DODRENNU-591904 format. One record per atom (N, C-alpha, C, CB): residue in one letter; x, y, z; residue number from 0; chain. Coordinates in pm, 1 decimal, always signed. Atoms other than C-alpha are relative to their C-alpha. Glycine has a CB too. Layout:
BEGIN
resn,X,Y,Z,resi,chain
a,X,Y,Z,NUM,A;
...
# end
This chain:
BEGIN
resn,X,Y,Z,resi,chain
m,+87.8,-92.6,-36.6,0,A;
m,+7488.6,+13111.9,+11072.9,0,A;
m,-19.1,+113.9,-108.8,0,A;
m,+43.5,+50.9,+127.6,0,A;
s,-18.0,-134.1,+118.9,1,A;
s,+7415.4,+13362.8,+10777.9,1,A;
s,-51.4,+102.2,+80.8,1,A;
s,-95.8,-6.1,-162.0,1,A;
f,-24.6,-190.3,-56.5,2,A;
f,+7403.1,+13745.7,+10861.0,2,A;
f,-86.8,+54.0,-101.7,2,A;
f,+191.4,+92.9,-16.9,2,A;
n,+47.7,-96.4,+137.2,3,A;
n,+7122.7,+13931.2,+10675.3,3,A;
n,+34.7,+143.9,+46.1,3,A;
n,-186.8,-8.1,-43.2,3,A;
k,-65.3,-131.3,+43.6,4,A;
k,+7119.7,+14323.9,+10600.1,4,A;
k,+5.1,+36.0,+148.7,4,A;
k,-88.6,+112.9,-114.9,4,A;
e,+60.8,-25.8,-137.5,5,A;
e,+6979.8,+14395.4,+10941.5,5,A;
e,+172.1,-25.1,+37.5,5,A;
e,-153.4,-123.0,+74.7,5,A;
e,-97.6,+34.8,-93.6,6,A;
e,+7280.3,+14263.8,+11122.2,6,A;
e,+130.3,+52.1,-49.9,6,A;
e,+3.3,-147.3,+24.2,6,A;
k,-119.8,-86.8,+55.0,7,A;
k,+7563.4,+14380.7,+10870.9,7,A;
k,-14.2,+138.5,+46.8,7,A;
k,+7.5,+2.5,-160.4,7,A;
s,+14.8,-166.8,-48.0,8,A;
s,+7417.8,+14735.7,+10924.7,8,A;
s,+8.5,-26.3,+139.3,8,A;
s,-155.7,+94.6,-42.2,8,A;
l,-46.2,+32.5,-125.4,9,A;
l,+7452.8,+14633.2,+11285.7,9,A;
l,+111.8,+43.1,+47.2,9,A;
l,+6.4,-110.8,+12.9,9,A;
g,-202.0,+37.5,-44.5,10,A;
g,+7838.9,+14548.2,+11296.1,10,A;
g,+17.1,+160.1,-56.1,10,A;
g,+134.8,-178.4,-136.7,10,A;
v,-91.5,-87.7,+48.5,11,A;
v,+7893.5,+14840.5,+11077.4,11,A;
v,-68.5,+128.3,+123.2,11,A;
v,-10.3,+26.7,-197.5,11,A;
e,+44.5,-112.3,-133.8,12,A;
e,+7680.7,+15107.8,+11318.2,12,A;
e,+90.9,+2.5,+141.4,12,A;
e,-165.2,-45.1,+59.7,12,A;
l,-117.8,+52.2,-130.8,13,A;
l,+7885.7,+14952.6,+11623.4,13,A;
l,+107.9,+35.4,-65.5,13,A;
l,+15.5,-176.1,+52.7,13,A;
k,-162.3,-38.4,+20.3,14,A;
k,+8215.6,+14983.5,+11440.8,14,A;
k,-5.4,+172.1,+2.3,14,A;
k,+74.3,-69.8,-176.8,14,A;
s,+10.2,-138.5,-49.0,15,A;
s,+8112.6,+15366.3,+11383.1,15,A;
s,+5.7,+47.0,+129.8,15,A;
s,-100.2,+43.9,-35.0,15,A;
k,-4.6,-52.5,-159.0,16,A;
k,+8034.5,+15436.2,+11734.4,16,A;
k,+175.9,-62.5,+68.4,16,A;
k,-171.4,-97.5,+108.9,16,A;
v,-103.4,+31.6,-40.9,17,A;
v,+8332.1,+15237.7,+11856.1,17,A;
v,+122.3,+133.7,-89.5,17,A;
v,+7.9,-173.2,-31.3,17,A;
k,-101.9,-102.1,+53.9,18,A;
k,+8548.3,+15501.3,+11615.8,18,A;
k,-5.8,+129.9,+106.2,18,A;
k,-42.9,+48.9,-168.5,18,A;
e,+49.7,-121.3,-47.3,19,A;
e,+8369.8,+15760.1,+11769.1,19,A;
e,+72.6,+18.4,+158.8,19,A;
e,-174.8,-7.1,-2.3,19,A;
m,-43.9,-23.2,-113.5,20,A;
m,+8421.4,+15691.9,+12143.9,20,A;
m,+155.2,-74.8,+26.8,20,A;
m,-112.0,-42.1,+90.2,20,A;
g,-142.0,+64.6,+11.9,21,A;
g,+8769.5,+15480.5,+12084.4,21,A;
g,+4.9,-81.0,+155.5,21,A;
g,+142.2,+136.1,-25.6,21,A;
h,-30.4,+31.0,-119.2,22,A;
h,+8693.9,+15246.7,+12372.9,22,A;
h,-37.1,-186.4,-56.2,22,A;
h,-102.4,+98.9,+137.8,22,A;
v,-2.7,+163.4,+14.0,23,A;
v,+8794.3,+14877.4,+12302.4,23,A;
v,-54.7,-82.5,+66.2,23,A;
v,+101.0,-51.7,+9.7,23,A;
k,+43.9,+70.0,-89.6,24,A;
k,+8721.9,+14760.8,+12640.4,24,A;
k,-199.2,-5.9,-73.0,24,A;
k,+49.9,+86.1,+170.3,24,A;
m,+162.4,-11.0,-17.8,25,A;
m,+8355.3,+14857.2,+12569.9,25,A;
m,-52.9,-110.4,-156.4,25,A;
m,-65.1,+219.5,-13.4,25,A;
v,+0.9,+95.0,+126.9,26,A;
v,+8358.8,+14674.8,+12188.4,26,A;
v,+24.0,-137.7,+61.9,26,A;
v,+122.5,+37.9,-119.7,26,A;
k,+36.1,+121.1,+3.1,27,A;
k,+8421.7,+14376.8,+12384.7,27,A;
k,-64.5,-79.7,+129.5,27,A;
k,+107.1,-54.0,-43.0,27,A;
g,+143.3,+23.0,-65.6,28,A;
g,+8136.2,+14400.7,+12593.6,28,A;
g,-63.8,-75.5,-58.9,28,A;
g,-83.7,+101.4,+14.6,28,A;
l,+145.5,+62.8,+138.5,29,A;
l,+7939.7,+14379.1,+12307.3,29,A;
l,+5.1,-121.0,-82.1,29,A;
l,-17.9,+103.6,-138.9,29,A;
e,-14.9,+135.7,+58.1,30,A;
e,+8114.4,+14115.0,+12163.1,30,A;
e,-75.6,-82.7,+70.3,30,A;
e,+132.8,-51.7,-4.0,30,A;
r,+101.2,+96.1,-121.0,31,A;
r,+7978.4,+13882.9,+12468.2,31,A;
r,-145.3,+29.5,-25.4,31,A;
r,+27.7,+46.7,+181.1,31,A;
d,+175.3,+19.4,+68.6,32,A;
d,+7661.9,+14011.8,+12376.7,32,A;
d,-5.3,-60.9,-83.0,32,A;
d,-81.7,+104.6,-55.8,32,A;
l,-13.4,+82.0,+115.3,33,A;
l,+7657.2,+13931.1,+12034.2,33,A;
l,+11.5,-138.1,+12.3,33,A;
l,+100.1,+36.7,-66.8,33,A;
g,+34.9,+185.9,+41.7,34,A;
g,+7705.3,+13581.1,+12058.0,34,A;
g,+60.1,-34.4,-100.4,34,A;
g,-152.7,-51.9,-41.6,34,A;
t,-51.1,+41.0,+120.9,35,A;
t,+7772.8,+13449.8,+11739.5,35,A;
t,+70.5,+116.5,-67.9,35,A;
t,-107.4,-56.9,-83.6,35,A;
k,-10.5,-95.2,+106.6,36,A;
k,+7837.9,+13765.0,+11556.4,36,A;
k,+167.5,+67.6,+51.3,36,A;
k,-154.9,+124.6,+0.4,36,A;
v,-124.9,-4.8,-37.9,37,A;
v,+8176.4,+13791.1,+11787.8,37,A;
v,+109.0,-17.8,-129.6,37,A;
v,+11.6,-106.1,+107.6,37,A;
v,-113.7,+31.3,+60.6,38,A;
v,+8408.3,+13630.0,+11555.8,38,A;
v,+3.0,+136.8,-143.2,38,A;
v,-11.5,-185.5,-48.1,38,A;
v,+0.1,-86.0,+57.4,39,A;
v,+8293.3,+13856.6,+11235.9,39,A;
v,+40.5,+139.4,+61.5,39,A;
v,-99.5,-13.0,-45.5,39,A;
f,-13.7,-113.4,-81.2,40,A;
f,+8267.0,+14164.7,+11450.8,40,A;
f,+171.6,+28.5,+15.5,40,A;
f,-81.8,-31.0,+148.8,40,A;
d,-91.2,-19.8,+10.1,41,A;
d,+8615.8,+14067.3,+11526.8,41,A;
d,+126.3,+35.8,-111.2,41,A;
d,-5.7,-59.7,+50.0,41,A;
h,-68.3,+27.8,+127.7,42,A;
h,+8759.7,+14003.9,+11161.8,42,A;
h,-22.5,+171.0,-24.6,42,A;
h,-80.4,-134.7,-123.8,42,A;
c,+20.5,-116.1,+60.7,43,A;
c,+8597.8,+14338.8,+11080.3,43,A;
c,+95.7,+128.6,+94.3,43,A;
c,-172.6,+18.9,-5.3,43,A;
c,-85.1,-111.0,-81.8,44,A;
c,+8762.0,+14581.7,+11399.4,44,A;
c,+120.7,-26.1,+19.0,44,A;
c,-41.7,+29.0,+127.3,44,A;
i,-149.9,-12.6,-68.1,45,A;
i,+9109.3,+14434.3,+11488.6,45,A;
i,+120.7,-16.5,-127.5,45,A;
i,+22.7,-143.2,+130.8,45,A;
# end
């Protein structure tokens, strides 16, 4: 699955929100919602 610029910026946006709030459990919930983006988001954040 290819990722366009909007999807990448969404990941960055989520990452900055996570840094602000610092809630790792919330990230896990978002990962389930994002589905195929889980792997990319995992590698970025963890």
